[in-house]
C-alpha positions in Angstrom: 6.5 -46.6 -20.2 9.8 -45.1 -19.1 10.6 -41.5 -20.0 13.7 -42.5 -21.9 11.6 -44.5 -24.4 9.3 -41.6 -25.2 10.1 -39.0 -27.8 12.1 -36.2 -26.4 9.5 -33.4 -26.5 6.8 -35.7 -25.0 9.2 -36.7 -22.2 10.0 -33.1 -21.4 6.3 -32.2 -21.4 5.2 -35.1 -19.1 8.2 -35.3 -16.8 9.6 -31.7 -16.6 10.1 -30.3 -13.1 7.7 -27.3 -13.6 4.1 -28.2 -13.9 0.9 -26.1 -14.3 0.1 -26.8 -10.6 3.0 -25.4 -8.6 3.1 -24.0 -5.1 5.4 -21.9 -3.0 6.9 -22.5 0.5 8.4 -19.6 2.6 11.2 -20.1 5.1 12.4 -17.1 7.2 15.3 -16.3 9.5 17.5 -19.1 8.3 14.8 -21.7 8.7 13.7 -20.6 12.1 10.2 -20.0 10.8 8.5 -22.2 8.2 5.5 -20.1 7.0 4.1 -23.1 5.0 2.7 -23.3 1.5 1.3 -20.3 -0.3 -0.9 -20.5 -3.4 0.0 -17.1 -4.9 3.1 -15.0 -4.9 3.3 -11.6 -6.7 5.9 -8.8 -6.7 9.0 -10.9 -7.6 10.2 -8.2 -9.9 13.2 -6.0 -10.4 13.5 -2.8 -12.5 16.3 -0.3 -13.1 16.3 3.4 -13.4 17.5 4.7 -16.8 20.0 7.5 -16.9 20.6 9.4 -20.1 24.0 10.8 -20.6 25.2 13.1 -23.4 28.9 14.0 -23.4 29.8 17.6 -24.2 28.5 18.7 -27.5 27.9 15.2 -28.8 24.3 14.6 -30.1 24.4 10.9 -29.3 22.7 10.0 -26.0 24.0 7.0 -24.0 21.5 5.2 -21.8 23.0 3.5 -18.7 21.3 1.5 -15.9 20.8 3.2 -12.6 19.7 1.9 -9.2 17.5 -1.2 -9.0 14.2 -1.2 -7.2 12.0 -4.0 -6.0 8.2 -3.8 -5.3 6.6 -5.4 -2.2 6.2 -9.1 -2.4 2.6 -10.3 -1.7 1.9 -13.8 -0.5 -1.7 -15.2 -0.5 -3.4 -18.5 0.4 -6.5 -19.9 2.1 -6.2 -19.5 5.9 -4.9 -22.7 7.5 -3.1 -24.0 10.5 0.1 -22.4 9.2 -1.5 -19.0 9.8 -0.8 -19.4 13.5 2.9 -19.6 12.7 2.6 -16.4 10.7 0.9 -14.6 13.6 3.7 -15.8 16.0 6.3 -14.6 13.5 4.6 -11.2 13.1 4.3 -10.8 16.9 8.1 -11.5 17.3 9.3 -9.3 14.5 6.8 -6.4 14.4 9.1 -4.0 16.4 12.5 -5.7 15.9 14.9 -3.5 13.9 17.3 -6.1 12.5 17.6 -7.3 9.0 15.7 -10.5 8.2 16.4 -13.0 5.5 14.3 -15.7 4.0 13.5 -17.7 0.9 10.5 -18.2 -1.3 10.8 -21.6 -2.9 8.9 -22.7 -6.0 8.1 -26.4 -5.7 7.2 -28.8 -8.5 4.3 -31.3 -8.4 6.4 -33.7 -6.3 7.3 -31.0 -3.7 10.9 -30.7 -4.9 12.3 -27.1 -4.9 12.8 -25.9 -8.5 14.0 -22.3 -7.8 14.5 -20.1 -4.7 14.4 -16.4 -4.4 16.4 -15.2 -1.3 14.9 -11.9 0.0 17.5 -9.6 1.5 16.8 -7.2 4.4 13.0 -7.6 4.4 10.3 -6.8 6.9 6.5 -7.3 7.0 4.5 -4.2 5.9 1.0 -5.7 5.9 -1.0 -8.7 6.9 -4.7 -9.2 6.2 -7.4 -11.8 6.1 -10.5 -11.6 4.0 -14.0 -11.1 5.3 -15.7 -14.1 7.0 -19.0 -15.0 5.3 -20.8 -17.9 6.9 -23.1 -18.4 3.9 -20.4 -17.9 1.3 -18.5 -20.6 -0.6 -15.2 -18.8 -1.0 -12.3 -19.7 1.4 -11.0 -17.1 3.8 -7.8 -15.7 2.2 -4.7 -14.7 4.2 -2.4 -12.1 2.6 1.1 -11.2 3.8 3.2 -8.4 2.2 7.0 -8.1 2.6 9.2 -5.1 1.7 12.8 -6.0 0.8 16.0 -4.7 -0.6 16.3 -7.3 -3.3 16.7 -10.9 -4.3 19.5 -10.6 -6.9 23.0 -11.3 -5.7 24.3 -8.1 -7.4 25.3 -6.3 -4.2 23.8 -3.1 -5.6 21.8 -2.4 -2.5 18.7 -1.6 -4.5 16.0 0.7 -3.1 12.3 -0.2 -2.4 
């Protein structure tokens, strides 16, 4: 049955770009490094300081937005062959003091990008791999943390 012959809500539910099973792909330095797919991304958040202002003897307080801040972005996945690319990228950037750029792309079930977050002026702050347990059934998890100055195109130059 074609989507156009289904009721509208059912078609949206069955054929919408975002599904319950999505994944993330990370490209860095204008596509120079493809860090592969990641199963979990956290820390894509922005918050603003609040400044309270009261003019003269006025009792009314005005609240205005201040500087934006962004937490560290944490990427996690089961260790795989793409982990070698991450290690190579870390070795090449660990002491380099130049701004890096890159994108985190949310992919739909068909692998088509739905939305991209472009991280500005970022650098790696942590990489880890979970404990190896030969008798365990859990996969070995690789985690990469990136500090950045933002993903909004507001040119505010937010702080970490």
